[in-house]
C-alpha positions as a Markdown table, in Angstrom:
| # | Residue | x | y | z |
|---|---|---|---|---|
| 1 | Met | -14.3 | 2.5 | -3.3 |
| 2 | Ala | -16.3 | 1.9 | -6.5 |
| 3 | Asp | -17.1 | 5.6 | -6.6 |
| 4 | Glu | -13.5 | 6.6 | -6.9 |
| 5 | Ile | -12.2 | 4.3 | -9.6 |
| 6 | Lys | -13.4 | 2.4 | -12.6 |
| 7 | Ile | -12.3 | -1.1 | -13.2 |
| 8 | Ile | -11.1 | -1.5 | -16.9 |
| 9 | Ser | -10.0 | -5.1 | -17.1 |
| 10 | Lys | -11.3 | -8.6 | -16.4 |
| 11 | Leu | -9.6 | -10.5 | -13.6 |
| 12 | Val | -6.0 | -10.9 | -14.9 |
| 13 | Lys | -2.6 | -12.0 | -13.7 |
| 14 | Ile | -0.9 | -8.8 | -12.4 |
| 15 | Pro | 2.9 | -8.9 | -12.5 |
| 16 | Ile | 4.0 | -8.3 | -8.9 |
| 17 | Lys | 7.5 | -7.0 | -9.7 |
| 18 | Lys | 6.0 | -4.0 | -11.5 |
| 19 | Leu | 3.8 | -2.8 | -8.7 |
| 20 | His | 4.1 | 0.4 | -6.6 |
| 21 | Ile | 2.7 | 1.3 | -3.2 |
| 22 | Gln | 0.3 | 4.2 | -3.1 |
| 23 | Phe | 1.9 | 7.6 | -2.5 |
| 24 | Ile | 0.2 | 10.2 | -0.4 |
| 25 | Pro | 1.8 | 13.7 | -0.1 |
| 26 | Val | 2.9 | 14.8 | 3.4 |
| 27 | Val | 1.9 | 11.4 | 4.8 |
| 28 | Thr | 4.6 | 9.4 | 2.8 |
| 29 | Pro | 8.0 | 10.3 | 4.1 |
| 30 | Met | 10.1 | 10.0 | 0.9 |
| 31 | Asp | 13.4 | 10.0 | 2.7 |
| 32 | Ile | 12.4 | 6.8 | 4.5 |
| 33 | Trp | 11.2 | 5.4 | 1.2 |
| 34 | Asn | 14.5 | 6.3 | -0.5 |
| 35 | Tyr | 12.4 | 8.0 | -3.2 |
| 36 | Asp | 11.3 | 4.6 | -4.5 |
| 37 | Met | 7.7 | 3.6 | -4.1 |
| 38 | Ser | 8.2 | 0.2 | -5.8 |
| 39 | Leu | 6.7 | -2.8 | -4.0 |
| 40 | Lys | 9.9 | -4.8 | -4.4 |
| 41 | His | 12.0 | -2.2 | -2.5 |
| 42 | Ser | 9.2 | -1.2 | -0.1 |
| 43 | Pro | 9.3 | -1.2 | 3.7 |
| 44 | His | 6.3 | -3.6 | 3.5 |
| 45 | Val | 8.3 | -6.3 | 1.8 |
| 46 | Glu | 11.4 | -5.6 | 4.0 |
| 47 | Leu | 9.2 | -6.0 | 7.2 |
| 48 | Leu | 7.8 | -9.4 | 6.1 |
| 49 | Arg | 11.3 | -10.7 | 5.2 |
| 50 | Phe | 12.6 | -9.6 | 8.6 |
| 51 | Ile | 9.8 | -11.4 | 10.5 |
| 52 | Tyr | 10.2 | -14.5 | 8.4 |
| 53 | Lys | 13.9 | -14.7 | 9.1 |
| 54 | His | 14.0 | -13.4 | 12.7 |
| 55 | Gly | 10.5 | -13.6 | 14.2 |
| 56 | Phe | 8.8 | -10.9 | 16.2 |
| 57 | Asp | 11.8 | -9.0 | 17.6 |
| 58 | Trp | 9.7 | -5.9 | 18.5 |
| 59 | Lys | 12.7 | -3.9 | 19.5 |
| 60 | Lys | 14.1 | -4.1 | 16.0 |
| 61 | Ile | 10.7 | -4.1 | 14.2 |
| 62 | Met | 9.7 | -0.8 | 15.9 |
| 63 | Lys | 12.9 | 0.7 | 14.4 |
| 64 | Ser | 12.2 | -0.6 | 10.9 |
| 65 | Arg | 11.3 | 1.6 | 8.0 |
| 66 | Phe | 7.7 | 0.3 | 8.1 |
| 67 | Ala | 7.2 | 1.2 | 11.8 |
| 68 | Arg | 8.9 | 4.6 | 11.3 |
| 69 | Ile | 6.5 | 5.4 | 8.4 |
| 70 | Arg | 3.5 | 4.6 | 10.6 |
| 71 | Gln | 5.0 | 6.7 | 13.4 |
| 72 | His | 5.4 | 9.6 | 10.9 |
| 73 | Arg | 1.7 | 9.3 | 10.1 |
| 74 | Tyr | 1.0 | 9.8 | 13.8 |
| 75 | Val | 3.1 | 12.9 | 13.9 |
| 76 | Met | 1.4 | 14.2 | 10.8 |
| 77 | Gly | -2.0 | 14.1 | 12.5 |
| 78 | Met | -3.2 | 10.5 | 11.9 |
| 79 | Asp | -3.6 | 9.8 | 15.6 |
| 80 | Lys | -4.8 | 6.2 | 15.2 |
| 81 | Trp | -1.1 | 5.2 | 14.5 |
| 82 | Thr | 0.0 | 4.6 | 18.1 |
| 83 | Asn | 2.8 | 2.1 | 18.7 |
| 84 | Asp | 0.2 | -0.4 | 19.9 |
| 85 | Arg | -1.8 | 0.1 | 16.7 |
| 86 | Ile | 1.3 | -0.3 | 14.6 |
| 87 | Lys | 2.1 | -3.7 | 16.3 |
| 88 | Glu | -1.5 | -4.8 | 15.7 |
| 89 | His | -1.3 | -3.8 | 12.1 |
| 90 | Ile | 2.0 | -5.7 | 11.7 |
| 91 | Arg | 0.5 | -8.8 | 13.2 |
| 92 | Lys | -2.4 | -8.6 | 10.6 |
| 93 | Arg | 0.1 | -8.3 | 7.8 |
| 94 | Trp | 1.9 | -11.3 | 9.1 |
| 95 | Asp | -1.4 | -13.3 | 9.3 |
| 96 | Ile | -2.0 | -12.5 | 5.6 |
| 97 | Phe | 1.5 | -13.7 | 4.8 |
| 98 | Glu | 1.0 | -16.9 | 6.7 |
| 99 | Ser | -2.4 | -17.5 | 5.0 |
| 100 | Leu | -0.9 | -17.1 | 1.5 |
| 101 | Arg | 2.1 | -19.2 | 2.4 |
| 102 | Lys | -0.1 | -22.1 | 3.8 |
| 103 | Lys | -3.2 | -21.9 | 1.6 |
| 104 | Ser | -2.1 | -19.9 | -1.5 |
| 105 | Phe | -4.5 | -17.3 | -3.0 |
| 106 | Ile | -8.2 | -18.0 | -2.4 |
| 107 | Lys | -10.2 | -16.2 | -5.1 |
| 108 | Lys | -13.5 | -16.6 | -3.1 |
| 109 | Lys | -12.0 | -14.6 | -0.2 |
| 110 | Ser | -10.7 | -11.9 | -2.5 |
| 111 | Lys | -14.1 | -11.2 | -4.1 |
| 112 | Lys | -15.1 | -8.7 | -1.4 |
| 113 | Lys | -11.9 | -6.7 | -1.7 |
| 114 | Pro | -10.1 | -7.7 | -4.9 |
| 115 | Ile | -6.6 | -6.5 | -5.7 |
| 116 | Ile | -7.0 | -3.4 | -7.8 |
| 117 | Val | -4.2 | -1.6 | -9.6 |
| 118 | Leu | -4.3 | 2.0 | -11.0 |
| 119 | Glu | -2.3 | 2.4 | -14.2 |
| 120 | Val | -1.6 | 6.0 | -13.3 |
| 121 | Pro | -0.9 | 6.9 | -9.6 |
| 122 | Phe | -3.9 | 8.4 | -7.9 |
| 123 | Trp | -2.3 | 11.6 | -6.7 |
| 124 | Gln | -0.9 | 12.2 | -10.1 |
| 125 | Ser | -4.2 | 11.6 | -11.8 |
| 126 | Arg | -6.5 | 13.3 | -9.4 |
| 127 | Phe | -4.3 | 16.2 | -8.2 |
| 128 | Gly | -1.7 | 16.6 | -10.9 |
| 129 | Tyr | 1.1 | 15.7 | -8.5 |
| 130 | Lys | 4.3 | 15.2 | -10.4 |
| 131 | Ala | 7.6 | 13.6 | -9.3 |
| 132 | Lys | 10.1 | 11.5 | -11.4 |
| 133 | Trp | 9.9 | 8.7 | -8.8 |
| 134 | Leu | 6.1 | 8.6 | -8.8 |
| 135 | Lys | 5.2 | 5.7 | -11.1 |
| 136 | Gly | 2.5 | 3.2 | -11.7 |
| 137 | Pro | 1.1 | 0.7 | -11.7 |
| 138 | Glu | 0.0 | 1.7 | -8.2 |
| 139 | Leu | -1.8 | -0.5 | -5.8 |
| 140 | Trp | -5.2 | 0.9 | -4.9 |
| 141 | Asn | -6.3 | -2.2 | -3.0 |
| 142 | Gly | -4.5 | -5.4 | -1.9 |
| 143 | Gly | -1.1 | -4.1 | -0.9 |
| 144 | Arg | -0.7 | -6.5 | 2.0 |
| 145 | Arg | -1.4 | -9.5 | -0.1 |
| 146 | Cys | 0.9 | -8.3 | -2.9 |
| 147 | Ala | 3.7 | -7.6 | -0.4 |
| 148 | Ala | 3.3 | -11.1 | 1.0 |
| 149 | Ala | 3.2 | -12.6 | -2.5 |
| 150 | Arg | 6.4 | -10.8 | -3.4 |
| 151 | Val | 8.2 | -12.2 | -0.3 |
| 152 | Leu | 6.9 | -15.7 | -1.2 |
| 153 | Gly | 8.4 | -15.3 | -4.7 |
| 154 | Trp | 5.2 | -15.2 | -6.7 |
| 155 | Glu | 5.5 | -13.8 | -10.2 |
| 156 | Thr | 1.8 | -12.7 | -10.5 |
| 157 | Ile | -1.4 | -12.3 | -8.5 |
| 158 | Pro | -5.0 | -12.2 | -9.7 |
| 159 | Gly | -6.4 | -8.7 | -9.8 |
| 160 | Phe | -8.0 | -5.9 | -11.8 |
| 161 | Tyr | -6.7 | -2.8 | -13.5 |
| 162 | Ala | -8.5 | 0.5 | -13.0 |
| 163 | Val | -8.5 | 4.2 | -13.7 |
| 164 | Asp | -9.4 | 7.2 | -11.6 |
| 165 | Arg | -13.1 | 8.2 | -12.3 |
| 166 | Tyr | -12.4 | 11.9 | -11.6 |
| 167 | Pro | -8.9 | 12.8 | -13.0 |
| 168 | Gly | -7.9 | 16.4 | -12.5 |
| 169 | Thr | -10.9 | 17.2 | -10.3 |
| 170 | Lys | -9.0 | 17.3 | -6.9 |
| 171 | Arg | -12.0 | 15.5 | -5.3 |
| 172 | Lys | -10.8 | 14.2 | -2.0 |
| 173 | Gly | -13.0 | 11.1 | -2.0 |
| 174 | Arg | -12.1 | 8.4 | 0.4 |
| 175 | Phe | -9.1 | 10.4 | 1.6 |
| 176 | Glu | -11.2 | 13.3 | 3.0 |
| 177 | Asn | -11.9 | 11.7 | 6.4 |
| 178 | Lys | -8.8 | 9.6 | 6.5 |
| 179 | Leu | -6.5 | 12.6 | 6.1 |
| 180 | Leu | -8.8 | 15.1 | 7.9 |
| 181 | Asn | -6.1 | 16.1 | 10.4 |
| 182 | Val | -3.1 | 16.2 | 8.0 |
| 183 | Glu | -2.1 | 19.7 | 7.1 |
| 184 | Gly | -1.1 | 20.5 | 3.5 |
| 185 | Val | -1.9 | 17.1 | 2.0 |
| 186 | Phe | -4.4 | 18.4 | -0.5 |
| 187 | Glu | -2.5 | 21.6 | -1.5 |
């Protein structure tokens, strides 16, 4: 992770309402996202709100935007995203929500994987991808915690701002293995 980005701030209070989820070409179905990568309108926040209100109604959850996005990943070649894996992933997201709700934010736990925000979206910086809906600040790390914090009504969350270490280079970095079987993602 440290190889890909450079942290450019001290630990600061990041405004949650301004954050965007990371976009990945081909993998991110923009029609399901409604061409809006903002955290506040994300399937991630929508999912947690649904579970908080209705519990684990798997029949409805598996038809949610969040589940459909993960199912799309499976179709695109990311074969780990089976329905069982999606359910497991959703439970982990819920565990994070419950932890933040009950214990608030624990800085000590966050030191290993701090919340990191890119001022310019990764695919824009690294690959020159342009779209009017593609905006920053974009979450590089900590999206689950930020989605939970948004649902809990937090205004800010402790994190760091960062920039891409290799803008314009088209280096695949951490995405090379992750997206190995996805056709057209790096074009």
